[in-house]
C-alpha positions in Angstrom: 7.8 27.9 3.6 7.4 24.9 6.0 6.5 21.5 4.8 4.2 19.1 6.5 3.9 15.3 6.8 1.3 12.9 8.2 1.7 12.3 11.9 1.5 8.5 12.3 0.8 9.0 16.0 -2.6 10.4 15.0 -3.5 7.7 12.5 -5.0 4.3 12.8 -5.2 1.4 10.3 -8.3 1.9 8.1 -8.1 5.7 8.2 -9.0 7.4 4.9 -6.6 10.1 3.7 -8.0 12.7 1.4 -5.6 15.0 -0.5 -5.9 17.9 -2.9 -3.4 17.5 -5.7 -2.4 20.6 -7.6 -2.4 19.6 -11.3 -4.6 20.0 -14.3 -6.4 16.7 -13.9 -7.1 17.4 -10.3 -8.4 20.9 -11.1 -10.9 19.3 -13.5 -12.0 16.7 -11.0 -12.5 19.5 -8.4 -14.5 21.7 -10.7 -16.8 19.0 -12.2 -17.0 16.8 -9.1 -17.7 19.7 -6.7 -14.9 18.4 -4.4 -12.1 20.3 -2.7 -10.0 17.1 -2.3 -9.2 15.1 -5.4 -7.5 12.0 -4.2 -8.2 9.3 -1.6 -5.9 6.6 -0.1 -6.1 4.1 2.8 -3.7 4.0 5.7 -2.9 0.4 6.4 0.2 0.4 8.7 3.0 2.6 10.1 4.9 2.7 6.9 2.2 1.9 4.4 -0.7 3.5 2.5 -2.4 2.0 -0.5 -3.8 4.1 -3.3 -5.0 3.9 -6.9 -3.2 6.5 -9.0 -1.5 7.1 -12.3 -2.0 3.6 -13.9 -2.0 1.0 -11.1 -2.8 0.4 -7.4 0.3 0.9 -5.4 1.5 0.9 -1.8 3.6 3.8 -0.5 5.2 5.1 2.7 3.2 8.0 4.2 6.5 9.5 5.2 7.2 10.0 1.5 4.2 12.5 1.2 5.1 16.1 1.7 2.4 18.8 1.9 2.6 22.5 1.5 -0.7 23.4 3.0 -2.4 21.6 5.9 -5.8 22.5 4.4 -5.0 20.2 1.5 -5.3 17.1 3.7 -8.2 15.5 5.6 -8.1 12.2 7.5 -11.4 10.4 8.1 -12.1 7.6 10.5 -15.1 5.3 11.0 -17.3 6.4 13.9 -16.9 4.1 16.9 -20.5 2.9 16.7 -19.8 1.5 13.2 -16.2 0.4 13.8 -17.2 -2.0 16.5 -19.3 -4.1 14.1 -16.8 -4.5 11.3 -13.3 -6.0 10.8 -10.6 -3.4 9.9 -8.5 -6.3 8.8 -11.0 -7.1 6.0 -10.7 -3.5 4.7 -6.9 -3.7 4.7 -6.8 -7.1 3.1 -9.2 -5.9 0.3 -6.8 -3.1 -0.8 -3.7 -5.2 -0.3 -5.1 -7.9 -2.7 -5.6 -5.2 -5.3 -2.1 -3.9 -5.5 -1.2 -4.0 -9.2 -4.8 -3.5 -10.4 -5.1 -1.1 -13.3 -6.3 2.4 -12.8 -9.0 3.6 -15.3 -9.2 7.2 -16.3 -12.4 6.4 -18.2 -14.1 5.1 -15.1 -12.9 8.3 -13.3 -14.6 10.4 -16.0 -17.8 8.4 -15.6 -18.1 9.6 -12.0 -19.9 12.7 -13.4 -22.7 10.6 -14.8 -22.9 8.1 -12.0 -23.8 4.7 -13.6 -25.6 2.4 -11.3 -22.7 -0.1 -11.2 -19.1 -0.4 -12.5 -18.7 -0.7 -16.2 -15.1 -1.7 -16.0 -15.4 -3.7 -12.8 -11.9 -5.0 -12.9 -10.4 -1.4 -12.9 -9.9 1.0 -10.1 -10.2 4.7 -9.2 -8.8 6.1 -6.0 -12.3 6.5 -4.4 -13.7 3.2 -5.8 -10.8 1.3 -4.1 -11.4 2.9 -0.7 -15.2 2.8 -0.7 -15.4 -0.8 -1.9 -12.9 -1.8 0.8 -15.4 -0.6 3.4 -18.3 -2.2 1.5 -16.4 -5.5 1.6 -16.3 -5.2 5.4 -20.0 -4.7 5.5 -20.5 -0.9 5.6 -21.3 1.5 2.8 -19.7 4.9 3.5 -21.1 6.5 0.3 -24.2 6.0 -1.8 -22.4 4.5 -4.8 -19.0 3.0 -4.0 -18.1 2.5 -7.7 -18.6 6.1 -8.6 -18.0 8.7 -5.9 -15.8 11.7 -5.1 -13.7 12.5 -2.0 -16.3 15.1 -0.9 -18.9 12.4 -0.4 -16.5 10.7 2.0 -15.9 13.9 3.8 -19.6 14.4 4.2 -20.4 10.8 5.1 -22.4 10.5 8.3 -20.5 7.3 9.1 -17.1 9.0 9.2 -15.5 11.5 11.5 -12.6 14.0 10.8 -9.3 13.3 12.6 -8.0 16.5 14.1 -4.5 17.8 13.3 -3.3 14.8 11.3 -0.2 16.6 10.1 3.0 17.8 11.8 5.7 20.1 10.5 8.4 18.2 8.7 11.9 18.4 10.0 14.9 18.7 7.7 15.5 14.9 8.1 11.9 14.2 7.2 12.2 16.2 4.0 15.5 14.5 3.1 13.9 11.1 3.5 10.8 12.0 1.6 12.8 13.1 -1.4 15.3 10.1 -1.2 15.2 7.1 -3.5 12.2 4.9 -2.8 12.5 1.1 -3.0 8.7 0.9 -3.3 8.7 2.9 -6.6 11.2 0.4 -8.0 9.0 -2.5 -6.9 5.9 -0.9 -8.4 7.6 -0.4 -11.8 8.7 -4.1 -11.7 5.2 -5.3 -10.8 3.7 -3.2 -13.6 6.1 -4.6 -16.2 5.5 -8.1 -14.9 1.7 -7.9 -15.1 1.7 -6.2 -18.5 4.0 -8.7 -20.1 2.3 -11.7 -18.4 -1.1 -10.5 -19.8 0.4 -10.6 -23.3 2.0 -14.1 -22.8 -1.1 -15.6 -21.3 -3.5 -13.7 -23.5 -5.7 -13.1 -20.4 -6.9 -9.6 -19.6 -8.1 -10.7 -16.1 -4.6 -10.8 -14.9 -4.6 -7.7 -12.7 -2.4 -8.7 -9.6 -0.3 -11.5 -8.3 -3.3 -13.6 -7.3 -4.8 -13.5 -10.7 -1.4 -14.1 -12.3 -1.1 -17.3 -10.4 -4.5 -18.3 -11.7 -3.5 -17.4 -15.2 -0.4 -19.6 -15.0 -2.5 -22.5 -13.6 -4.7 -22.2 -16.7 -1.8 -22.1 -19.0 1.0 -24.3 -17.6 2.7 -24.4 -20.9 3.5 -20.7 -20.4 5.0 -21.1 -17.0 8.6 -20.8 -18.2 8.0 -17.6 -20.2 6.3 -16.0 -17.3 9.1 -17.1 -14.9 11.6 -15.4 -17.3 9.5 -12.2 -17.2 9.6 -12.3 -13.3 13.4 -12.5 -13.4 13.8 -9.8 -16.1 11.4 -7.3 -14.5 13.6 -7.0 -11.4 10.7 -8.1 -9.2 12.9 -10.5 -7.3 15.4 -7.8 -6.3 13.4 -6.1 -3.6 15.6 -7.3 -0.7 18.8 -6.3 -2.5 17.4 -2.8 -3.3 16.0 -2.4 0.3 19.4 -3.3 1.9 21.0 -0.6 -0.3 18.4 2.1 0.4 17.5 1.3 4.0 20.7 -0.3 5.5 19.7 0.7 9.0 17.0 -2.0 8.9 19.7 -4.7 8.8 22.2 -3.3 11.4 21.5 -2.4 15.0 24.1 0.3 15.2 22.9 2.0 11.9 19.4 1.7 13.2 20.2 3.6 16.4 22.1 6.2 14.4 19.1 6.6 12.0 16.4 6.9 14.6 18.3 8.5 17.4 16.2 9.3 20.5 13.2 7.6 18.8 14.9 4.2 18.4 13.1 2.3 21.2 9.6 3.3 20.1 10.5 2.8 16.5 11.4 -0.9 17.3 7.9 -1.3 18.8 6.1 0.2 15.8 8.2 -1.6 13.2 7.9 -5.0 15.0 4.2 -5.0 14.5 4.6 -4.0 10.8 7.2 -6.7 10.1 5.1 -9.4 11.8 2.1 -8.4 9.6 4.3 -8.5 6.5 5.7 -11.9 7.5 2.2 -13.3 8.0 1.2 -12.0 4.5 4.3 -13.5 2.9 3.6 -16.8 4.6 0.1 -16.8 3.3 1.5 -16.4 -0.2 3.9 -19.3 0.4 1.0 -21.5 1.4 -1.2 -20.3 -1.5 1.5 -21.0 -4.1 2.4 -24.3 -2.4 -1.2 -25.4 -3.0 -0.8 -24.6 -6.7 2.3 -26.7 -6.8 0.5 -29.6 -5.0 -2.5 -29.5 -7.3 -0.9 -28.4 -10.6 2.7 -29.7 -10.5 6.0 -28.1 -9.6 6.3 -25.8 -12.6 9.1 -23.2 -12.9 7.0 -20.1 -12.2 5.3 -21.4 -9.0 8.7 -22.7 -7.6 10.3 -19.3 -8.3 7.5 -17.4 -6.6 7.3 -19.7 -3.6 11.1 -19.3 -3.0 10.7 -15.5 -3.4 8.2 -15.3 -0.6 10.2 -17.7 1.6 13.1 -15.3 1.1 10.9 -12.3 2.1 9.9 -14.2 5.3 13.5 -14.8 6.1 14.2 -11.1 5.5 11.4 -10.2 8.0 13.1 -12.5 10.6 16.4 -10.7 10.0 14.7 -7.3 10.5 13.0 -8.6 13.7 16.3 -9.8 15.0 17.8 -6.3 14.5 15.0 -4.8 16.4 15.7 -7.2 19.3 19.3 -6.3 19.2 18.5 -2.6 19.3 16.2 -3.0 22.3 18.9 -4.9 24.2 21.3 -2.1 23.6 18.9 0.7 24.7 17.4 1.8 28.0 13.7 1.2 28.7 12.9 4.9 28.1 9.9 5.3 25.7 10.2 7.8 22.8 8.0 8.8 19.9 8.5 6.6 16.8 10.0 7.9 13.5 8.2 6.4 10.5 11.0 6.9 8.0 11.4 3.5 6.5 9.9 1.7 3.5 8.0 -1.6 3.8 
């Protein structure tokens, strides 16, 4: 039986990906929610989708998703007449800022009864995350963004269906999709970091890195304890893990071997992604530096500032590799391969 993956050449940032999951919980959602598709996620870049599932909001690589049946997937896009009046960047920034937010099964169950507004407003469901991202940008794609099902997005008059968003997976695609995922390791570390920090700070509002920073500002006496949790969680090891799992990102010869005939176009796609990542990391450096300026140079803020500076340097190294690859290749344009985590 063939496997299928998302075709990134058919996708645009801000696209909504609906998926039918085949498990007991999804069957219940489908039956009581009158929806064929049971999960929603947002496409944000060549190698990134953001979704609320299991217990937290995570980012993942779309090339990690294998599908048995093309009918299990639908991709939706804002109609042009609506897209020209909003900022897709606002939508993407909204979901990025909520990576680490807790998922609520209780809120998912409440979709059947449709309360007027969120009862647990600091918790997420997959559809709430996506619908409220669009609401943040000034457009309401469903009647109640806090409590909705994928079918309502599919039937929204403001969205269109992207045709043939999947392609048949090659053997290499399948091998990559099933290989070790650096992002999963990062998510586990972030989950541990946030859970233990909530206990130390005794602040339930700590849901993501931004609110953790605020929690430490409010409790500077706990900065050392939280810094120790950051170290123990493994959260600072992303670059080390990435170099081990994706060595082609750091060596031009390995890059050319990994992407083959698609190498040139891959550099163009990834250059955009890396620059976006670097700008996001720089934003975090400036934000944490402002905490240091206003609150003092405590251990936690210094640790996190240096962490993001390191990630900026890592982006520069990756960008340098892309430059080397282009210099070694002809000017022939090929289709990109999306198989890398970021």
